[in-house]
C-alpha positions as a printed Julia matrix, in Angstrom:
96×3 Matrix{Float64}:
   0.0     0.0    0.0
   1.48    3.32  -1.0
   1.44    6.18   1.49
   0.58    8.54  -1.37
  -2.79    6.87  -1.88
  -3.56    5.82   1.7
  -5.88    8.79   2.22
  -7.98    7.67  -0.77
  -8.67    4.27   0.79
 -12.11    3.41   2.18
 -12.03    2.04   5.71
 -14.84    0.06   7.33
 -14.77   -0.88  11.0
 -15.75   -4.52  11.55
 -19.35   -4.75  12.79
 -18.56   -7.08  15.72
 -16.5    -4.41  17.53
 -17.5    -2.18  20.4
 -15.41    0.89  21.23
 -15.43    3.05  24.34
 -13.83    6.48  24.55
 -12.26    7.04  27.97
 -11.94   10.39  29.74
  -8.12   10.22  29.42
  -8.35   10.2   25.61
  -7.69    6.5   25.19
 -10.06    4.17  23.37
 -10.79    0.58  24.31
 -11.89   -1.6   21.39
 -13.48   -4.95  22.13
 -14.33   -7.79  19.78
 -17.71   -9.2   20.7
 -17.1   -12.85  19.86
 -15.79  -15.94  21.59
 -12.27  -14.51  21.76
 -13.19  -11.6   24.06
 -10.17   -9.69  22.75
  -9.72   -6.04  23.59
  -7.25   -3.37  22.55
  -6.32   -0.09  24.21
  -5.45    2.7   21.78
  -3.98    6.09  22.69
  -2.43    9.21  21.17
  -2.76    9.87  17.46
  -3.94    6.28  16.96
  -6.93    6.97  19.24
  -7.77   10.04  17.17
  -7.57    8.0   13.96
  -9.84    5.33  15.47
 -12.39    7.88  16.69
 -12.61    9.35  13.19
 -12.97    5.95  11.55
 -15.57    4.86  14.08
 -17.52    8.07  13.29
 -17.47    7.09   9.58
 -15.16    9.93   8.59
 -13.01    9.38   5.53
  -9.24    9.3    5.91
  -8.78   12.77   4.43
 -11.06   14.21   7.14
  -9.23   12.28   9.86
  -5.85   13.42   8.51
  -6.95   17.08   8.45
  -8.25   16.93  12.03
  -5.04   15.38  13.33
  -2.94   17.96  11.44
  -4.97   20.7   13.14
  -4.39   19.21  16.61
  -0.77   17.99  16.47
   2.5    19.42  15.25
   3.52   16.66  12.87
   4.82   16.67   9.31
   2.62   15.36   6.51
   5.17   12.62   5.74
   5.33   11.43   9.34
   1.55   11.5    9.75
   1.05    9.54   6.53
   3.51    6.91   7.79
   1.76    6.77  11.17
  -1.69    6.45   9.59
  -0.52    3.74   7.19
   1.21    1.79   9.96
  -1.82    1.98  12.26
  -4.23    0.94   9.5
  -2.02   -2.0    8.56
  -1.96   -3.07  12.22
  -5.76   -2.82  12.47
  -6.16   -4.77   9.23
  -3.76   -7.5   10.37
  -5.9    -7.92  13.51
  -9.06   -8.04  11.33
 -10.5    -4.94  13.02
 -11.08   -3.06   9.75
 -11.62   -3.62   6.05
  -9.41   -1.48   3.86
 -10.33   -0.94   0.19
């Protein structure tokens, strides 16, 4: 997956997930199946997740993070791509 086109990808959160936003800014994501797996997400990753879970497209999520953090476009693209690949490898999202 090329970082140049990552923001054009469509992301769908798997329907068997439940996410809870905590007061400290972290997000807990739980898979509601026999595995009872859960993941704690924080920092920029939590902001990415919140945007995806609110059905925002990646360009919207990217713009919001750029407005809230001092980070270069290149670094943010790498961070977004890495996080999305991690979510996909754990079967938490579909990426098209």
